[in-house]
BALUMMAR-316515 format. One record per residue (C-alpha): x, y, z. Coordinates in Angstrom, 1 decimal. Example, Ala and Ser with C-alpha at 12.3 -4.5 7.8 and 13.67 -1.06 7.14 Angstrom:
<rs>
R       xx       yy       zz
R     12.3     -4.5      7.8
R     13.7     -1.1      7.1
</rs>
This chain:
<rs>
R       xx       yy       zz
R    -25.0     -3.6     59.0
R    -25.6     -0.7     57.2
R    -23.9      0.5     54.0
R    -21.3     -2.5     54.4
R    -22.2     -3.7     50.8
R    -21.9      0.2     49.3
R    -18.8      0.6     51.2
R    -17.2     -2.9     50.0
R    -18.0     -2.2     46.3
R    -16.7      1.6     46.3
R    -13.3      0.0     47.8
R    -13.3     -2.7     45.2
R    -14.1      0.0     42.7
R    -11.3      2.4     43.7
R     -8.8     -0.6     43.9
R     -9.7     -2.0     40.7
R     -9.2      1.6     39.3
R     -5.8      2.0     40.9
R     -4.6     -1.3     39.9
R     -5.5     -1.6     36.6
R     -5.1      2.1     35.5
R     -8.2      2.9     33.7
R    -11.8      0.9     32.5
R    -14.4      2.2     30.8
R    -17.7      2.1     32.3
R    -18.9     -1.3     30.9
R    -16.0     -3.0     31.6
R    -15.7     -1.9     35.3
R    -19.6     -2.6     35.9
R    -18.5     -6.0     34.3
R    -15.7     -6.1     37.1
R    -17.4     -5.1     40.1
R    -21.0     -5.4     40.0
R    -22.2     -7.6     36.6
R    -25.2     -9.2     38.6
R    -26.8     -5.3     38.9
R    -28.0     -3.0     36.1
R    -25.6     -1.0     34.9
R    -27.1      2.7     36.2
R    -26.0      1.4     39.7
R    -22.2      1.5     38.6
R    -23.1      5.1     36.6
R    -24.9      6.5     39.9
R    -21.5      4.9     42.3
R    -18.8      6.3     40.0
R    -20.7      9.7     39.5
R    -20.6      9.8     43.7
R    -17.0      8.9     43.5
R    -16.2     11.7     41.3
R    -17.8     13.9     43.4
R    -15.6     13.2     46.1
R    -12.7     13.4     44.0
R    -11.5     10.0     43.9
R    -11.9      9.2     40.1
R    -12.2     11.4     37.2
R    -13.1     10.7     33.2
R    -12.1     11.3     29.9
R    -14.5     10.7     27.1
R    -13.0      9.1     23.8
R    -14.1     11.0     20.3
R    -14.7      7.7     18.8
R    -16.7      4.7     19.8
R    -19.6      6.3     20.6
R    -18.0      8.9     22.7
R    -16.8      6.2     25.5
R    -16.5      7.1     28.8
R    -12.9      6.1     30.6
R    -12.6      6.4     33.9
R     -9.2      6.5     36.2
R     -7.9      7.1     39.4
R     -7.1     10.8     41.1
R     -4.0     11.0     42.9
R     -6.2     11.1     45.9
R     -7.3      7.6     45.4
R     -4.0      6.1     44.3
R     -2.7      7.5     47.9
R     -5.2      6.0     49.6
R     -5.5      2.5     47.9
R     -1.8      2.1     48.3
R     -2.4      1.9     52.0
R     -4.8     -0.7     51.6
R     -3.4     -4.5     52.2
R     -4.3     -5.8     49.1
R     -2.8     -3.5     47.1
R      0.4     -2.5     49.4
R      3.4     -2.2     47.1
R      1.7     -2.2     44.1
R      2.4      1.6     43.2
R      0.9      2.8     39.7
R      3.1      5.0     37.3
R      3.3      9.1     38.2
R      1.0      9.8     35.1
R     -2.2      7.7     35.8
R     -3.6     10.4     37.1
R     -2.8     12.5     34.4
R     -6.1     12.9     31.6
R     -3.5     13.5     28.8
R     -1.6     10.4     29.5
R     -4.7      8.2     29.9
R     -6.0      9.7     26.5
R     -2.6      8.3     25.2
R     -2.3      4.9     26.8
R     -6.4      4.0     26.5
R     -6.1      1.9     23.3
R     -3.5     -0.3     24.9
R     -4.8     -0.2     28.4
R     -8.2     -0.8     27.6
R     -7.3     -3.8     26.0
R     -5.3     -5.2     29.0
R     -8.4     -4.5     31.0
R    -10.5     -6.6     28.4
R     -8.5     -9.2     28.4
R     -8.8     -8.9     32.3
R    -12.1    -10.0     31.8
R    -11.7    -12.7     29.7
R    -10.7    -14.7     32.8
R    -12.4    -13.0     35.5
R    -15.8    -13.8     33.5
R    -14.9    -17.4     32.7
R    -13.8    -18.2     36.4
R    -16.9    -17.3     37.5
R    -18.9    -19.4     34.9
R    -16.5    -22.6     36.1
R    -16.5    -21.7     39.7
R    -12.6    -21.2     39.6
R    -11.0    -18.6     41.6
R    -10.1    -15.3     39.8
R    -10.6    -12.2     41.8
R    -10.6     -8.3     40.4
R     -7.3     -8.0     42.1
R     -5.8    -11.3     41.0
R     -4.9     -9.3     37.6
R     -1.7     -7.1     38.2
R     -0.5     -5.1     35.7
R      3.1     -3.8     35.0
R      4.9     -5.9     37.8
R      8.3     -5.1     37.8
R     10.9     -7.8     37.2
R     14.9     -7.0     37.2
R     17.0     -8.6     35.1
R     20.4     -6.9     36.0
R     22.5     -3.9     34.4
R     19.1     -1.7     34.9
R     17.1     -3.8     33.1
R     13.9     -5.1     33.8
R     10.9     -6.9     32.2
R      7.8     -5.7     32.9
R      4.7     -7.7     31.5
R      1.3     -6.4     30.9
R     -0.1     -8.3     33.3
R      0.6    -10.7     36.0
R     -2.6    -13.4     36.2
R     -3.1    -15.7     39.2
R     -6.1    -18.3     38.3
R     -6.8    -21.2     40.8
R     -9.0    -24.2     39.9
R    -11.7    -25.2     42.0
R    -13.9    -23.1     44.5
R    -12.4    -20.7     46.9
R    -13.0    -23.2     49.5
R    -11.4    -26.6     48.2
R     -8.1    -27.4     48.5
R     -7.1    -29.2     45.6
R     -7.0    -27.0     43.0
R     -3.9    -26.0     41.3
R     -2.8    -22.7     40.9
R     -1.9    -21.2     37.6
R      0.2    -18.2     37.0
R      0.9    -16.4     33.8
R      2.7    -13.3     32.4
R      0.2    -11.8     29.9
R      2.0     -9.7     27.0
R     -1.2     -7.9     25.2
R      0.1     -6.9     21.4
R     -1.9     -4.6     19.3
R      0.0     -5.1     16.0
R      1.9     -1.9     17.0
R      5.2     -3.3     16.4
R      6.8     -6.0     13.7
R      6.1     -9.9     14.5
R     10.1     -9.9     14.9
R     10.5     -7.1     17.8
R      7.4     -9.0     19.5
R      9.2    -12.2     19.1
R     12.2    -10.3     20.8
R     10.3    -10.2     24.5
R     11.1    -13.9     24.8
R     14.8    -13.3     25.0
R     14.2    -10.9     28.0
R     12.2    -13.3     29.6
R     14.6    -16.1     29.1
R     17.0    -13.8     31.3
R     14.8    -13.4     33.7
R     14.2    -16.8     34.0
R     17.9    -17.6     34.8
R     19.1    -14.2     36.0
R     20.8    -14.5     39.6
R     21.2    -11.2     41.3
R     25.0    -10.7     42.4
R     25.0     -9.0     46.5
R     28.3     -6.9     46.4
R     30.3     -8.7     48.9
R     28.7    -11.7     49.2
R     29.6    -15.1     47.7
R     27.2    -17.9     47.2
R     27.8    -21.1     50.0
R     26.9    -24.6     50.2
R     24.3    -23.0     52.7
R     23.2    -20.3     51.0
R     23.4    -21.2     47.3
R     22.6    -18.2     44.9
R     19.3    -18.7     43.6
R     17.2    -16.8     40.3
R     15.6    -13.4     41.5
R     12.3    -14.9     40.2
R     12.2    -17.7     42.9
R     11.8    -15.0     45.7
R      8.6    -14.5     44.3
R      7.1    -17.7     42.6
R      7.1    -21.2     43.3
R      7.2    -22.3     39.8
R      8.2    -19.6     36.7
R      5.0    -18.2     35.1
R      3.9    -19.5     31.9
R      3.7    -16.6     29.0
R      0.5    -15.8     27.0
R      0.7    -13.5     24.1
R     -2.6    -12.2     23.4
R     -2.8    -10.8     19.8
R     -5.2     -8.0     18.8
R     -5.2     -5.5     16.3
R     -4.6     -7.7     13.1
R     -6.7    -10.3     11.1
R     -6.1    -13.8     11.2
R     -3.3    -14.0      8.7
R     -1.2    -11.1     10.5
R     -2.0    -13.3     13.8
R     -0.5    -16.3     12.2
R      2.6    -14.3     11.1
R      2.8    -13.2     14.8
R      2.7    -16.7     15.5
R      4.8    -18.0     13.4
R      7.8    -15.1     14.4
R      6.9    -16.2     18.5
R      7.6    -20.1     17.1
R     11.1    -19.3     15.3
R     12.3    -17.3     18.6
R     11.1    -20.2     20.9
R     13.6    -22.5     18.6
R     16.8    -20.3     19.3
R     16.3    -20.5     23.1
R     17.9    -23.2     25.2
R     16.1    -25.1     28.3
R     13.6    -21.9     28.7
R     10.7    -23.5     26.3
R     11.0    -27.0     28.0
R     10.5    -25.1     31.3
R      8.3    -22.7     30.6
R      4.7    -23.5     28.4
R      4.7    -20.2     26.1
R      0.9    -19.9     24.6
R     -0.4    -17.3     21.8
R     -4.1    -16.4     21.1
R     -6.0    -13.9     19.2
R     -8.0    -11.6     21.5
R    -11.0    -12.3     19.2
R    -10.8    -16.2     19.7
R    -10.5    -15.4     23.9
R    -13.7    -13.4     23.8
R    -15.3    -16.0     21.6
R    -14.3    -19.4     23.1
R    -12.5    -18.5     26.5
R     -9.2    -18.3     27.9
R     -6.8    -20.8     26.3
R     -5.6    -24.4     27.8
R     -4.9    -24.8     30.8
R     -7.4    -22.2     31.5
R    -10.1    -23.8     29.8
R    -10.5    -23.7     26.2
R     -8.1    -26.0     23.9
R     -7.5    -23.6     21.1
R     -4.9    -21.8     22.0
R     -1.6    -22.0     19.8
R      1.4    -23.2     21.9
R      4.2    -21.1     20.6
R      6.8    -23.9     22.3
R      5.7    -26.0     19.5
</rs>
């Protein structure tokens, strides 16, 4: 069939930008078409821009890097696709000023996604581009919510195998823009999510329909937590890991039920993802 591959690659590029919020040319190339020359990805993005589906800004630093993001038209189209249904990005995702202000953090989140995508390809595991879902909203009551930087789905083994285990993780990407104690305080919110049971007005739990935690409506097991540390050297990363360990020690059952891991992004880029995704070098923050 003529044009099937072209159409599917365009669709994947648009879906990734709509879901990830933004990516550099190099990042998007590594996600959608790493086996071809990057010039093909550049031409693809140029065509999509002409069609009003994507736009770009140029960062003044880092060799005037181009950062691509979806237009409102792209977001509208992609939100109707089955693979993206229910995943609506923020209203500012298509605003160039908002993209510029958020570029540092969001591009680091995208780079973290690539760590897992590329490692899965090397190992023959299953982690597709849209298995990385940024900013999934999880209510914890009183109008508050936990919104991890990303929710990761990663399955061991080949796509046609049936014995691989599914691994899920809430990923928090920290660029040292807040102190170690504030970073560690995020654990309290996740502990609240772990035990949060929504109250339905006028309905009481019964033996037939007991109240259950909200997260069980989405996941068979509560996703593990992975803190990815960037923006600081080895000493700063160790300080942040110590703060996470101290915070874990103040929680009751939570660290026994949910693995909490931490790793510098530099280590992930050099050695690959942490245990249980591959490399044994990640620090268990719950020890």
